[in-house]
MIPA-933742 format. One record per atom (N, C-alpha, C, O, CB): x, y, z. Coordinates in steps of 0.02 Angstrom, whole numbers, plus 50000, padded with zeros to 5 digits. Glycine has a CB too. Layout:
N
XYZ
...
***
This chain:
70
498675078750052
498815072150013
498615072649974
498035074749975
498675066550026
498895071449917
498565069649837
498565060849848
498875056549880
499215072949754
498015061349798
497775051149792
498265049249768
498555051949721
497115047449739
498475042649808
498955038849789
498665034749723
499005033849673
499185034349849
497985032549729
497565029949680
497575034949598
497735033149542
496795029849720
497395039849617
497525045349571
498255044549546
498345042849488
497405052449606
498765045649585
499285044949555
499515039549505
499795040249450
499605045349596
499295032949545
499565025649490
498985029149416
499165030649359
499175013449538
498525029349435
498165030849349
498405034649332
498265033249274
497495032749328
498775040249326
498995046049298
499585043149283
499785045949232
498995052549337
500135037149307
500675032249270
500545030649230
500825030749176
500895027249287
499875027949254
499575019149206
499495023649130
499655020849077
498425013949244
499265030049132
498765032749089
499255039049037
499165042648987
498055036349146
499735037549080
500635045249061
500255049849072
500545053849035
501145047448961
499795053049094
499635058349128
500415060949179
500905057749198
498905055849173
500245067549188
500735070349229
500365071949308
499885075649318
501035077449188
500675068649351
500555069049407
500335076149429
499885076749471
501055066549436
500575080449408
500535088149439
499865090249417
499705095649440
501135093949410
499345086949372
498725087349372
498375083149427
497805081149422
498535085749310
498575082649454
498175079849509
497935086349553
498285091349556
498635074249554
497315085749588
496985091749609
496855088349674
497185090149723
496345094849564
496335083149681
496005081549718
496765079949788
497355078549779
495485075549680
496275081349865
496505080349910
496085077749957
495525079949970
496775084549920
496515070549998
496195066550018
495455070450084
494855069550093
496815061350042
495975074650114
495685080150162
495025082050154
494525079750181
496025086250157
495095088450097
494765091350084
494115088150039
493535090250039
495125095450067
494435081349993
493635077449980
493455074150001
493135069749972
493435074849938
493555074150074
493535067950125
493405060450089
492865057650083
492895069350181
493905058750071
493895053350033
493755045650075
494055044750128
494565053949997
493475042250058
493235035250098
493865032150101
493875026550127
492645029850059
494195033550089
495065030050091
495355030550140
495725026150162
495605032650050
495205038050176
495665041250235
495525037550282
495025033950279
495565048450256
495895037750330
496055032450399
496025040450434
496535043850426
497015025950406
495515043050467
495775050650503
495875048550581
495965053350620
495085057950497
495875042350607
496285039850673
497105041450655
497525045150681
496135030350689
497125036750596
497955036450585
498235041950539
498795042350512
498195029250549
497795045450537
497965051350490
498045051450420
498025056950391
498505053550506
498145044750377
498515043450310
497975039250276
497515036050302
499285039250318
498115039850218
497745035550160
497795028950175
498355026650185
498015036250089
497215024750178
497035017250172
497685013950135
498175011050157
496285016050125
497545015250086
497815013450036
498765011950056
499105006850064
497595019449981
498905019750057
499655019650072
499855015250121
500355011650115
499905025850091
499365015250187
499585011850243
499545003250240
499904999250270
499165014850300
498935002050189
498934995850162
499594990750128
499694984650132
498484997050118
500064997450087
500554994850048
501034994650096
501354989450094
500724998349986
501204998650139
501694998150199
501484990550223
501864985850211
501575004850265
500944989750254
500794982850288
500844977050255
500924971850287
500184982350311
500814977050192
501094970450129
501574969150146
501684963650171
501214971550053
502224975550133
502914975050153
503154971450196
503634967750189
503124979550168
502714972650266
502904969450329
502864961950327
503314957850336
502474971850383
502304961050314
502034953750301
502614950250271
502984945750293
501364953350248
502604954450199
502974948250140
503904945750167
504294941450147
503064953650035
503924952450232
504544952550258
504674945650318
505104941350329
504614960450292
504054947550346
503974941650374
503984935250366
504234930650398
503654941750388
503664935650314
503594927350280
504074922950268
504164917150285
503354927050217
504454928250226
505144927050211
505584924850262
505904919650252
505404932450185
505684928350326
505954927350378
505794918350415
506164914650447
505694933850419
505164917450393
504924911950426
505004904150380
505024898550406
504144913950442
505024905650315
505384904550266
505954901750284
505934895650296
505474909450233
506634905550291
507234907350296
507274900150359
507644895450347
507374916750315
506984900150402
507054896450463
506584887650454
506594882750491
506684902150530
506344888550410
505874881750400
506474877550361
506804879950316
505024883050344
506544871450385
506894864850375
506654865650294
506124868150275
506584857150428
507274862250244
506894859950170
506334854350184
505774853650159
507484856350111
506664850850231
506224842950224
505294845250257
504814841650246
506764834650299
505274851850299
504644851350327
504294857950299
503924861750330
504674850650409
504574858550211
504314864650163
503694862050166
503654856050154
504614866150082
503124865350181
502424864150159
502134858150205
501564856450192
502404862050076
502404855350250
502014850450287
501584855250328
501624861250341
502464845150333
501194850750342
500564852450405
500534847550471
500104848550514
499744851450368
***
């Protein structure tokens, strides 16, 4: 798997992503999650999307009068 952090850096600096040669497994990257067999950065992005969707669902069920009440 090519590093998603390096891909973001390439996009920001307008370098072609094809120039990426680092591989998560080969480089023994600290972000590689062996048990899940995926990059932690990629899984974090997915998890944040799930949390965001859950929060929107909760907000949709909250009556306007109680919004923000503790």
